[in-house]
N, C-alpha and C positions, 0 to 999 in steps of 0.2 A: 436521573441518571445513575447507573450502578457503576461501580469501579472495583471488580474484583481482583484487578490486576496491582492494586495497592498492596504494600506490605502493612500489616496492621500494627506494626511498631511504628507510633507517630514520630518517635525521636529520630527515625532514620531519614525523614523527609523534612522535618522542621526546619533545619538551617537552610536547606535549599530552599524552601517555601518563603521563609524571611527574607532571603537574599533576594528573591524575585520581587517581593513587595517593596524591598527598600529602594528599588529602582526610581520610584516615585518621588519619596523625600530627597533622595540625593539630586535628582533632576530639579526639585523645586529649590532646595535649602542652599545646595553648594554655590549657585550664582548670586544668592541674595547680597552678599558683601560687594559684588562686581557690579551690581546694578546701576550706581551713579557714575562708574569708569565705562560701561557699557554705552551708557546714554551719551556720554562725551565723545567717546569714539566713532558712533554711528550718527554723530550730527543731531541728536535726537534730544526730547526732554525727558526727566525723570517720570513723569506722568506716563509718557508713551511707554517706557520700558516697563514701568510697573504694569501697564495693561498687557505685558507680555505673560505676566504671571496668571492673568484672568484668561488669557487665550490658552494657556496650557490647561489651566482647570476645565476649560469648555472643550477643549481637544480630548482630553481624557474622558470626560462624561461622555461625548458622542461615542468615543470608541468603545466603551462599556457596553453602551447601547446595542451597539453592533456585534461585537465579539462574544457577549455573554450568551445569546441565543446559539452562536455558532458553537461555542464550546459544550453546549448541550447536544447539539446535533452531530457535531463531527469529531469531537474527543478534545482533551483540553492540550495534549501535547502539540497536536499541530496548531492550535491557536497561539500558544506560548512561543513557540517558533517563529512563526509568522510575526508577531508582535515584535519579539526582539530583534529580528533582522532589521524592520522597518525602523525602530529606535536606534539601532546602530548607523543606519545611512543618514537619518536626520541629524543626529549628533555630529557626524563628521561635516555635514554641510553646514551646520551653525557655526563650527569652528573657522569655516573659510568665507562667510559672509562677510559683506562690508557696507549692507543698506539695511536701516532699520525695518523697512517693509518685509525683506525676504527674512530678517530675523524673526519678526513677529509670526509670518505664515509658518516657518519652519520649526518654531516652538509648539504651534498647534499640532502640526503633523508628527511631531516627535512624540506629544502626549497621546496622541490617537493611537499610534502603534505601541507606546508603551503599555497602554491599557490592557493589550492582547496578553501581555506577559503575567498580568497582576489579577485580571478577571478571574482567571481558573483557581486561584489560590484559596479562596473561601470554600468553595465546593469540594475540594479535596479535604480541607479540614473538616467539614461537614461529615464526609465520609468516614473519616477517622475517629472523630470524637462524638457523633451522634447527638444525643441530648444535652451532653457537656460541650457543646460546640464554642460557647463563650470562653471557657477555659483553653481551648486550643487556639482561639482568636487570640487571647490574651499572652500565651506563651510566645506565637509569633510576634505578637507586638513588642513583647519584651526584648527578644532576640534582635528586632529590626531596629529598634529604638537607637542601636549604635548608629545608624545612618543619620539621622537628623542631629544627635549629638555632636557628631563629628565633622558633619558636612559643611557648615560655615566656617569651621576652623580650616578645613582643607581648602575650600574656596579663598579663604584670607591668606594662607599659606601660598597658593598657586600665583596670587596676585603679588606676593612679595618678591617671588622669585621668577616668574614668569609674566605672561599676558593672560587677559580673560578668556581667550580662545582655548588656552590649555584645559580649562575647566570641561568644556565640551569633549574634548579629546579624551579626557579622564573617563567621562560618563560613557564614550563609545567602547573604552578598553574595558571598564567594569562590566557592560552588557555583553561584549564579546565573550568574558569570563562566564557569565550566567548562562549564556548560550550554550557553551561547551558542557556545562553540569547538566541543563536541561535534557540535552540530547543524550548524555550518558546516564543519567539518574532518575529521570521522571517518566515512570510507566505511562503508557496511554490508558486513559480510561474508555469503558465501552460506551460507545455513541449510542445516540437514541435509535431506535429500531421502528419509530413511527413511520407510518405509511401515508401521514398527511403532506400536503403540499408544505414546503419549509416555509413560505411566506404565511400560511394559515397557522402553522405551528408557531411561529414567530409572533404573531400578534395574538394568538389564543393563550400563550404563556404570559404574556403582560397583561392580558385581560384577567388571568386569574390572579395573579399576584395584586393587581390594583383593585380587583374586585372584591377583597376581603377586608370587611372592616376592622377585623383585629390587626391585619397587617399593616393597615393605612396609618394607625395610630404611632406603630413603632417606626414607620417609615417616616412620618413627620418628624418623631423625636430624633431620630438619625440625621435626617436633613437639617434640622435646626442647629442642633450640636454641631455639625459639620460647618454650617454657616458661621458659627461664633468662632470655631476653631482657626477656619481660613480669613476671618476678617483678623484675628491676631497675625497669621502667617504673612497676610499682605500688607500689614501696616507696620509690623514692629520693626524693620530695618530703618524706615525713616522715623519712628518714634523713637528708638534708641540712639542713632546716628545723628539724625538731622535735629531732632528737637531737644535730647538731652545731650548732645554732642559728645557721644561715649566714640571711643576709638573703633576701628573694626576688629581689632584684638579683643577688645571689652565687650563688643557686642556678641563675639562667639562666645564668651564666657556665659554672659547674662543669657543667650538663647539655651546654652546648654545646662542651665538650672533650670528652665522649664521643661525641657525635655527628660529631666530626673523626675519633673513631675508626673509626666506621662509613664514613666518606667515604674514608679512607685505605685501608682493606680493599678497598673497592669498585675504587678505582683499580688497587690492585696485582692485583685479579683479572683487569681487563680486559687489563692487560698480560701476564699468565701463563697465563690459562686455555686459549687457543688452543693454545699450546705444549704444555702440561703436561696440561690436560684437567682437568674438574670432578671427578673422583674424586680426583686427587693434590691439588687445591685444598682439598677437603674434609677430607683428612687433615690437613693443613697447619693450617687453622682449628680443627680439634679438638684437635690438640695444644697450640697456644698457648692455647686457650681452657682445657683442663684446667690446665696449668700456673699460668696466671693466676688462675682459681678457687681452686686451692690457695693462692695467695698472699693473696687477698682473705680467704680463711677464717682463715689465719693473723693477718693484720694486724687483722681483726675481734677474733679471741680474745684478742691482745696489747693491745687496746684503743688503738691507735694513733689518731695525729690525722686530720683529714679529707683532708690532702693524700696519705697513704698510701692511703687508700680510693680516692681519685681516681687514682692512679697505678697501682694494680692494676686498676682497672676499666676502663682505656684499652684495653690488649691484649687483655683479656677479652671486651669487645663487639666488638672487631675480629675476633676469632676466630670468635665467634657469627656475625657478618655472613657470613663465609666458608663455615661450615657450612651457614646456612640456604640461600643464594643458590645455592650449588652443589647441595645436595641438591634444591631445586626444579628446578633446570635438568635433572637426571638423570631426575626425574619426567616433567617435560613432554616431553623429547624421546623417552620411550618411548611415549607416547599421543599422537601428532598429531592423530588424528582425534577424539579426547576431550579436548582441551586445556581446554574449559570445564569438564568433570567432573573432570579432573585438578587444576585450579585450585582448584575447590571442594573437593575433598578436602585439598589442602595449606591452604587458608585455613581450614576448618571446623575442622581439629584444631589448627591455628596459633593462632586465636583462642579456640577451646575449651579449649586448654591453657592461655592466657592468662588467662581468666575463671577456670579452676581455680586458677591462681598467686594471683589477688587473693583469692579464697576462703579458701585455705590459709594464705597470709600473715596474713590477719585473724584466723584462729584460732589461729595460732603467735605472733601479736605480744606482745613482751615489752618494747617499748620501746628495743631495740638492734637493731643490723643483723647479729646473728648468724644468724638464721633464714635471712635473704636470702642470706649467704653458704654456708650449708649448701645449701639448695637448688639454687644455680647450679653447685657443685661436682658435686652429684649428679647433676643434668642432663647436664652434659659427660661425666661418667664413663659415663652410659648411653648416650651417643653413641658412644663408643668400643667399647663392649660390643656395640652393635647393628651397628657396621661390621666389627669382628671376626667376629662370627656371620654376617654377610653376606657376608665373603670365603670363608667355608666352604662356604656354599649355592652361590655362583657360582663358586668356585674348581675 
């Protein structure tokens, strides 16, 4: 897809693009401190409400699968507006529901529409940055890191002064603001002029992306890195609050510390990736991640205090950031004309693996962080294996 309507000054669009991507971490992280309260108010269990996070990730994955090729075919602006409108409606309905089943279904739908607002972002960055896409992705990640940094704190503050329903009213208000900015600022990309049947093009684009061995290596690395990250996201509230007995306010601080790890990793990536390349930075990330995951496993096995857990998670989260952002960049630069589809592949597998992470952690839950540590370590080990096999294929 071409995009001649874009202003080639990336700084003009980066804040808006980051704000669009931030919808997802806000929708995920703002309600984390409220999960126990939501479970009580809806007469449900903690495990059932924890599944709502997995359903959100599953809905997001399915939405990207649908909206990605639509963005290639119809244009990114139309898809973004449609997604934001659906997200707003679902957020308002979530705020007035009083049944757990409806809550779970609406979270799924909220995520599905929310994906339409974010699936277009990577393709726009690819158009703006070309071969340095990883640098652009890191810049956007750095800006939008404000969202997960403050989201749990916002959620905790809302719980102190109001009720959990206000969290979803806040999400709706944020999406309304972004919708206005998208209508005002985001130019329309030039849709695909292919004469092929839409469904034929839909499946042929996916066949192209999945049929390339080089891309499969990086897709696998991105998926495994995301799986490890969402294991952390899914379990961390219960680990800190339930296992280590941290307060909701202290949880927000500890969560913010690890968000700083993401921010730091992306700063490093923007400084080094142009000189070293995305592949090199991916290797650095997986090495740091594997060592840190091993330390987390040791800390958990020895049943050390919460401070050791936080200290081992900091470099681990940073390493995962380097793995995923550089894997994604390598995939996007390989498919410039199918950026929407490539983004959909990345997002579907990423959030699909995240949904699986929640289900698996729920099945393995034993009241301790041990299974979280094991899954994160195995995921990083899988990234190393994938890259080693990939070096043989491409070497």
